[in-house]
C-alpha positions, -999 to +999 in steps of 0.1 A: -777+154+443-764+183+465-729+182+476-715+203+505-683+222+497-651+211+515-645+232+546-607+226+548-597+253+522-620+277+539-604+270+573-569+273+559-577+307+543-593+320+575-564+309+597-540+325+572-558+358+573-558+357+611-521+349+614-510+374+587-532+401+602-519+395+637-483+396+625-488+428+606-507+445+635-484+433+663-450+432+647-447+458+619-412+468+629-401+432+627-416+429+592-399+462+582-365+449+595-369+416+575-378+435+543-349+459+547-325+431+555-336+412+524-329+442+502-296+448+518-286+412+510-299+415+474-289+450+461-297+443+425-334+438+436-332+470+457-326+489+426-359+476+411-379+484+442-395+518+438-408+517+474-375+510+492-371+546+505-406+546+518-401+512+535-376+529+558-401+554+572-427+553+600-454+557+574-446+522+562-450+509+598-484+526+601-494+512+567-485+477+579-505+482+611-535+494+590-532+464+567-530+442+598-563+456+611-580+452+577-567+416+574-578+407+609-613+421+602-615+399+571-603+369+590-628+375+618-656+379+592-646+346+576-645+329+610-680+342+617-693+330+584-677+296+590-692+293+625-726+303+612-724+275+586-712+250+612-738+259+638-768+255+615 
């Protein structure tokens, strides 16, 4: 007896990739502000973060944008896979 896998986890993961990718691509400065504000409120954790100095640079913002593009590509790929499965 063949059983189809449940599509709900696949949809949740796909939507998560699309949302996170969009946020990182379209709002990297906001993400940077949130992260820096968090470490300003928790200085004991700031001492443990080796990347905190880098997080203040434009290079960090460019990296967030790049990760946003990569995450969106993965999300789109998952969406195409899902739609191919549904259309069959």
